N, C-alpha and C positions, 0 to 999 in steps of 0.2 A: 504493500499500499504505499509506503514512504517513497519507494522508487517512482510510482505513478505520480504522486504529488510533486516530487522533484522535477520530473519531465514536464509536467503541466506548467509549473512555476517558470522553468527556463523557457519554455515555448512562449508563454505570455510575456516574459522579459524581452525576448527577441523581437516580438510583434511591437511592443511599446518602443523599443529602440528603433526599429525601421520607421515607425510612424514619426518619431522625433527627427530623424534624418530627413524624411520626405518634407516635413513641416519647415525645417530650416531651409532645405533647398527651395521650396516654394516661396518662402519670405525673402531669400537672399540671392540665390544662384540662378534661378530660372530666367530672369530678365536678360542676361547675356548668354548663358549657357543653354538656354532653351531655344534660342534663335540664331546663335552664332554672332551676335552683336559684337562689334569692335574686334573681331578675329578670335573671340573665345571659342574653344572646341565645344561643339554641341554634345549635349548629354546623349549617351549611347553611341555616338559615332566612334567606333573603335579604331578605325583608321587614323582619325584626328587626335585621339588620346595616346596612340601607341608610341610615337616618338618622345612624347612628354613623359610617359610612365617608364621608358627606359632610363630616365635620369634617377629613378628611384623615388620611393614614397617620401623620404626625408626631404628631398630637393623640392617635391611637389607642395608639401606642406609649407616649406620655407617660402616658396613663391606665393602661395596663398596667404601667408602671414604678412609678407613684406611687400607684396605687389610684384607685377611683372608686366612689361609691355603696357597695354591699355588698362589692365586691371589694377585698381588701387590697392593699397595695403589692406588686407582682411576683406577684399571685395565689398560685398555689402552686408557682411556679417560681423559687425563689431564685437559681439558678445561671443564669437566662436572661439573654442579652445583648440589646441593642435589636435586633440582627439575628434573633436568635431569636424575639422578640416579633413582629417584622414577618412572619416566616415563619409563625408560629402564627396571626396574624390572617389572613393570606392562606388558609391551610388552613381555618380555620373559616368563613370567608365564601364558600366555594365550594360 
């Protein structure tokens, strides 16, 4: 019984975490990454993200935090942590 409860709890936690990432994306990232504005790689465009991802996640998070090209520091997510940026990058690259 404990195992079943643990599985249900982990599943619910993952669902809430995904919903949190999607909410942050919709509030902060979709404006540019949804349309490709200002040269931003579009969400889900694996070909556009591939060369960026080859730089490594740490570099991607640094670029999100500090800004790069037309993207200002932290994009439009001033309250995002490095962990939030990691989750958002993973969300956009799938």
